[in-house]
N, C-alpha and C positions, 0 to 999 in steps of 0.2 A: 547423213545430213544433219544429222543431230549435233556430232562433234565437230563439224565445220561450222556449226553456228555456237558451240561453246567456242572452240576457240578464236573465231573472231570477236568474241565476248571478252575474250582475255587478250586477245592485244595481241595475238600468236602474229610471228614474222610470214612471209612469203613462202616460203621451202615449207616450214610445218603446214602452212596452209593445204600446199601442194602433196605432200605424202599424206596427208590424212585422205583427201580425195582419191588416193590411188588410181585406180582406170578409169573412174567417173570424169571425162574430160568436161563437159558441158558443168557440173559443181564443180570443179577447179577452176577453169575462165571466172564464172560468176564469183567465187570466193576469191580473188583473185584483183579481181574489178572493186568491189565492195571494200576490200586491201587499199588498193593504190587511191581510191576516193577520199577513206579514212588518213590518209596521210596527208593526201594535199590540202584535205582543213586543215589537220594539226599545222601542216605548213604554214599557211594561214595565217592562221591563229596567231604561232610563233612570230612571226613576221611583225603582223599587227600591233601584239604586245612589245614586240621590241622595237619597232618607233616610238610606243607611248615612254616607253624607257628612255628611248634617244631624245626625245622632246623633254622629257623632268631634265635629263642630265645636261644638255644644252642651257636649261633656262635656267640652271644653276651657276654656270660658267661665266664668268667675270673679264679673263682675260683670253686678249683674241687670239694666240697663241695655245691656250690650251684649248679653246673652242676648234681649232680647225687640228688639231691633235685628235680633238674626239672625233669629228667628224671621219677623218679618213678611217682612222682605225673600227667605228663602226662599219663604215663601209666593207671595209677587207672582213670583217667577221659576220656581216649581215647575208653578202652576197656569194661567201667563201671563194676567195680570190687570193692568189700568192701577194698579190701587190695591190695598194689604193694608195690615189695621191689626189692633190689638190690645186689647181693653178689659180691666178687671180689675175682681175683684169688691170693693165696700168692705162692710167686715160691719156699720162704725157706720151707714152711713147706707143698706145694702141694695138698693143698685144699682151698676149699672158705668159707669167711666168711659175718657175715651179715654187708653190709656197709650204705644202706639207707632205709627209709621206709616211708610208707605215709598209713596213717589207720590202724597202730599194735598199738597195746595196753598191749601186753605183751613186760615182760622186758626180759626173757629168751629167749623169740623169734626172738628179736633185738640185742640179742649174740651171737646168733647159729653160727655154724661152720659147713660145711659140707665136709666129704669126699669124693673124687672122686670114682661115683660109689656108692654110698649110696644115699637111697634116690631120688626123682623125680630130685630135684637139681645137686644133684652128678652125676646122671645118664646124664644130658644135658653137665654139665661140663667135663663128659668123652669122649661122642663121637661126642661133637661141633653139636648136632643136637635138635629143640624142640621136648618136649613131654606136654603132656598135658592131664588130666583126672576129671572125673566129681567128683569121690568121692575118693579122696586120700586112705583115712584111709583103704578102702575095697578095693582097687588096690593092686594085689599080681605082677603087672610086676615089683614093682619096692623095692629095697631091704630095708625092713625098719630096722632101729636104735630105742632103746628107747632113745637116746637125741633126736634125730628128731621129732618122734612121740610124746612125750611129751611135747615139743616145740610146735609144729603144732597143738596138742589137745589144748593147752592153750591157743593158739592167737584165735581157734575154727573155722578153716580153714577146710574147705571139697575140693572145686574144684579148681585145680592149673595148669596153665599153666605157663611154662618156658619157655626161649629161648635164646642161644649164644650168647653173644658180640664177636667177632671176627672181627680182623684188619690184613689185610695180613696173613693170617694164623695164627695169635697169639692169644691166647685165651684172654679172661678181664676179665669175668666176665659170669653171669648170670641174667636176666630181668624175673622179674617176676609179674604174675596176679593173684590175688587169692579171692576165697567168700567163705562166713561163712556157706551157704548155696549149698547145690549140684546143679550142674548147667553144663549143658555141654561148650564147647568153639566150636564154628564155624570154619571151615576152614578160610574163613576171618578174624575173630577175632586174630587167629594165626597169617597169615601173617602182620596182621597191628603190633601185637606187635613185629613181625620179623624188619619191617622196622624201627618201633622207637628205638629198640636194634641197628641197623646197623648203625644210626644217632648218637645214644649215643657214642657208640664204638669208631667211629672214633672222636666225638668230645672231648672225654673222652682222649684219646691218644695225641689229640693238645692240647689240656689245660694242660695235664701233662708235654710236651716238652716245651709248653710256661713257664710253673714253673720251669721247668728244666734248660732252658737258663735263666731264670730271677737269679735262685741262682747262675748260674755260672756268670753272670755281676758280683752279688753282691760281690762273692770271688775276681772276679779281683777288684771290687773297694777299697774291704777292704784292699787288699796290698799297697793301695795308698791312702788312707781316708784322709791324712793329705791335699793332692792335691786337690783345689777346681777344677780346669780345668777339672781332670777327672773326679770326681763327677758331674759334669758338661756333661760330655760325656756320662758317665754310664748311668743315666735317661735320655738323650735321644736318644742311642742305645735301653734299656728298651723298652722306648715306641712307639717306630719304630717295636721291634719283637711283644709286645704285642697288639698291634694294627690293626697286617697284614700287616707291612708295608714291599715294595720291595725294592732290590737294588738300583734302584732308590733314595730312600729315604735315603738310609746310605751314597750312595756318596756324596747325598745333605748336609748330617748333617755333615757328614766329611769336608767339602769343607769349610763350614760357619764355625766350630770349627776351625781349624787352618788355615784360608783364605789363602788356596792356592787349584789347582787344582788337580782334581781326575780323574781318569778314574781304571773300573773296568771290568776286561776281564772274562770269561771262559778258562777252561780249554785247550783249543786250542786257545787260544787270540783273540776271536771276543768279539767285544765289547758288554756289556751288559747295561752299565750308564755312563755316566760322567757329571761330575758338574765341574765349574769355566772355567777360559779361557786357553783351552787344546791347545797346543803347534800342530800344524799339523805335525809334526813329527811322526813316528810309536815310540810309547812306549817301555820300555825293559822288557815287561812281563814275557819273560820266563828266567829268570836272578836269580830268585831268589828260590827255590826251600825249604824251611821249612816255620817253621811261624814265623822267626825274621826278623825284618826290615832290608834291603840291600841297601846300597849308590850305587846306578850305577849312574855314570856322576853327573847331575843335580838333578839326582829321586831319591826317595826311592821306592822300591819295596817290598811285602811282600807277600809271598803265602797265600791264603786261603784254608786250609785243613779240612779234618772230617776223623775220621776213617783211617789214615795214608794214604788217598787219596787228591791229589791235585783237588780244584772242579773250582779255580780260582785264579786271584792273584789282590790286590790293588797296581796302581801305584799314588804317590803324587808328585806332583812337582809346582813351583813356587815361591819357596823361600830358602834363601843362608842354612839354617840352621832349624835344629827341634834339640828342649829341650829333655831331657831326659824324661818327662811327655808327649812331645804332640808325642815320638816314639811311647810312652806304649799306647797311645789312639790308632795311625794307628795298632798297634797289635792288639789291643781290636776290633777297627772295623773290621780285619782281619776274627776276631774268629765268632762275629756275620753274617759277611759278609756269610760264612761257614755255619753256623747255618741256614739261611734264604735260600740259595742255597739247600740244602739238604732238608729243607722243602719244597721248590720248586718241586722238581726232585721225592718226596716221592709223592706230590699231583698229578704230571702229570703220575706220575707210576700207581698210585691209579684208577686215571679217564681211563688210560688205561686199565688196568684189568677190569672197570667195564664195560666201552665200547665193550673190546671182550667177555665177558662174554652175555651182552645183545645182540650183534650180532649174538654170535654161537646160542643163542636160536631163534632168529627172522630166520635165515636159517635154522636152522633143521626143524623147521615149527610142534615140539609137544611140545612147553610150550604153558601155560596159555592165550590167545591172551588178556586176562584182565589183566591180572597181567604185561604181556609185554607192553601193553598201559600205566599204572602207571608205570613203570621204566622208560617209553620211554618220560614222561613228565617229568621225574625229571633228567636225562641226557641231554634232546634235546628241553625242552618247545616249541621251536618256528616251531618245523618241526614234528609234530605228525601227520598231517594230510598232509605230503606233498608228491608228486610222486618221487622216487627217483634211479636214475642214479646209475649201479651198474659196479664197475671195479674190476677184479679179477687180482693181481698182481703175475706173477709166477717165480720164479726164487730165486735170494738174495735179497731179498726187503728189508734189516735192513735200510736203507738208504732212501727210498721212503718217508716216513710220514716226515720225516725232512726236505726232497727237496722240499715240495709242495710248489708252488707259492701260492701267496696272494691271489688272485684271488679263486682258489681252495681251501685253507685252509678257506676261510669264507665260501666255501659255505657244507665241510664237513661235515655231520652229525654223522655219525658211521665210526668205523675203528677199524681191528684187524685182526690176525689171524686165519682163517679156513681151515681145511684140506690139511694144507701144505701152502695154499697160503695165499697174504694178502689181503683183502676185502675192499672198500673203496666207502661209500656209501653218494653219491653228491644229495645235494637238489637242485631245482630252475638251473637246467640246462638240456640240452639237451646230447643224446651221443655224437651223431655226434662234438658237440662241445667240450665234455670233453675230448675225445681220442682226437682233435685236440690240447688243452692243455697238455695232458701228453705227447704228442708225444717224444718233449723233455727231459722231463724226464725218460722216457723210452731207448733214446740215453746215458744217462748220467750214468744212473744204471744199463744199461744192462739186465734190466727185461721185461717181456712180457708182456701185458697187453691189455685185453679184456674188450670193455663196451657195457652193454645193459639197456635198460630201453627206458625210465624211466615207474617204476609201481610201482602200490600204496603197503602201506604194507600190509602182510599177504602172503597167496598162490601166488598173483601176483610176490610179490618179491621174495620168492624161487623159483619161476619158473627161472626170470630173472638170480638170480645165477647159476644156472644151465645152463642156455643158456650159461652161460658168462664161465664157468668152460668148456662144449664143447666146445667154441671159441678158447678159449687158448690152446687147446688142439691141436685143427685144425691147429692154429696158427703155432705151434712150431713142426708140422708135415711137415709142408710146406715151413719149414725157415723161417720164419715169426719174426725173434726172436729181440728184444730188439727195438722193437715199439710198439705203441697202436693201434687199429683199432677196430670199431662195425662190427656187420655179413655184414652190405652191403659192406665193404670195403674190403671183401673177396669176394666180386663180388658171384659165382657159390658154392665155399666152404662155403662160410658164409651162403649161402640157406639151403645147407647140413645141418650145426649144428644146425640150427634155428626149435624151436618143431614147429612154430606160422610162416608163413610169411604173411607178407605185402607187396603182389606182387606190389600194384600202390606207396610204399613207395622204394620200390628197384630198381623200373624201374627209377625213378623221382631221386635218387641217383646217378645211372649209367648217366642217358640221361638228366637229368633235362635242363641243359647250354642247351642243342641243342634244346631242345621241347618248352624251354622259348623263346630262340633265334627266332625259327620259327612263334611262337605265335605271338610278339611284330614287325617283320619285313613282316610278309606274305610270307616267304621263305618255300623250302621244304626239308633241310637240313637232316629230318628223310628219308626222298624216296631215297635221292643220298646215305646215310649210307646203306640202305638195296640193294640198286642194284649194290653199290658195294661190298658187302660182298656176294650177288648171282652172281656176274661176277667172284668169285675166288681172290677177290679185285686187279682187273687187273682194270685200271680208263680206260680203253683203251674200253676193252668190256661192261663198265660202262656206256658209254657215247652211244653206239651203241642202248643200250638198252633202253636208255631216250632220244634219237633221239637228243644230244647236243654235240658241241664240247669237244675233252678231254680236252682242257685248261680249260674249264668251271668245268667241274669235278675237275681237282685238285682243281684249284680254291675254289671249294668247300670243297672239304679234308683239305687242308691247315687251312680253316674258322676253321673245323670242331675240328683238329688240335689245335687252339686258345682257344675252347673253350673245351674240354676234357682235354689238354694237353700233352707232349711230352710221347708215348709210348702207344699210346693207340692201335694201331697196332700189337704193340707184341703178343706171341701165348698165354700170359695168358689174357692181358686187351680185346684183341679181342673176347677171347668164352665170358668172361663178358657182352661185346658190344654186341652181337650176342643173345644171352640169352634174355636180357632187348629189344630189340627190337624184339623176337616172343613173348614176355610175351604182352608188349608195343601191337602188334599186335592183341595180344589174346582179348585185351580188350577193343579192339575197338577204 
């Protein structure tokens, strides 16, 4: 057995383990199972690392053709097939056409078009779902056509797996991995190809958008080809867009080109970027409603619009006048700004949708844990092992996400709608501190927020969400609206709504300050509280039972008020205190 353990530690092969086990069948089977588990873990780690490498490689690509070649080459090597290819959707003809291949030798196959619903690829394109087969020529699940079968036969393909490229519900194309001999495709391989297809689809759309932006800038520049200053501005803005620059870079470039100050605001007038010596007075951002430059006092204003929607405005100042060429540069900058703001919003919306989808799968408790872990590593790589606090927001929660304070924003791991509520998951915090940080937000937005946890990923997190949902319902029934609370903040009502109760934690939440005071100073305020409630909240009768002067009891009650806060003797708070006292006594 020691020899087997040594071989496992040294990453020995299965055959070496089998020889070392000899006649001991049980030890041999156990060692081989451990070896298989280690191999599977290494394989998943290698696949995840490969996907990260693919994402980096695609992010650096600028040419659509180069992106497609990278996609099919990586698909072929990652899945380990003879051929990989990609078809793109033709909106005009309503079918898909072969766009890139890796490992293909047939000219007819490389020029193939697939009608929707025909063949395996056509079925993927029609349904937006992956399909695979170990033996396509003999598989009658698919509608075979002569052109498709002839091209597949000429290429010699037998086993085929296809998965759709979809972005924001829009179909882009189909990614395939194929073999020239019969072979099955495992669900892990199909999932891996699907992950690669997702990365490919997003990158392809972004590269197309960048190319369209560059083309738009080229058209703008062509209209003023004789103006060197405008050409320099065009090159500068094109470089910013294609390198993934943000609005700060646009403002800085425009300020440098014109030697003026620049302020960029969003559609509500919030400052997004500024460059140059901006005056302290408010800028007239709301004065311009079109994409044409307008003179407002000592400033020039131009709206940044896309699809007839005003996304923001550029305000320029610091010079007596602008030449015609400079005015066109500002208007061009507004176009580029609108495109960048539109890309930013689309990226944010896509990220929010991805988070919401993952959150729904996590809270449903029905998704494959291994697949969830892989998706979590991509969306929140630094929080995959964190214990998380759950906040359920009920009411009109449309403004909650945008109004999170900076500390909470930094600790936010996932957020999204679920069951009609907005659910927020926070890391590196406690339920009590999170509820406190959310209290002002609850007042401003009018939502009611229940906070539970922390809990680990998996069933504990699902149960924490269930408890938070019950808690927020209880809060609304008690009239505790437009505030945030933990189960302990509701006292007895919070205990009723919890599936499990940590009695010591609850007692310390209610009476902790009094208990700590007694411990530090050797007093017995807890005993005074017990006598006070036993005497029907009469200081005089409590003094009699304690054999002390009534003034002493009142002084102790004043100290308790300073520790627990005003209102602890109100009916609701008094009941919570009495229950906590009973629990404290029961705990000894």
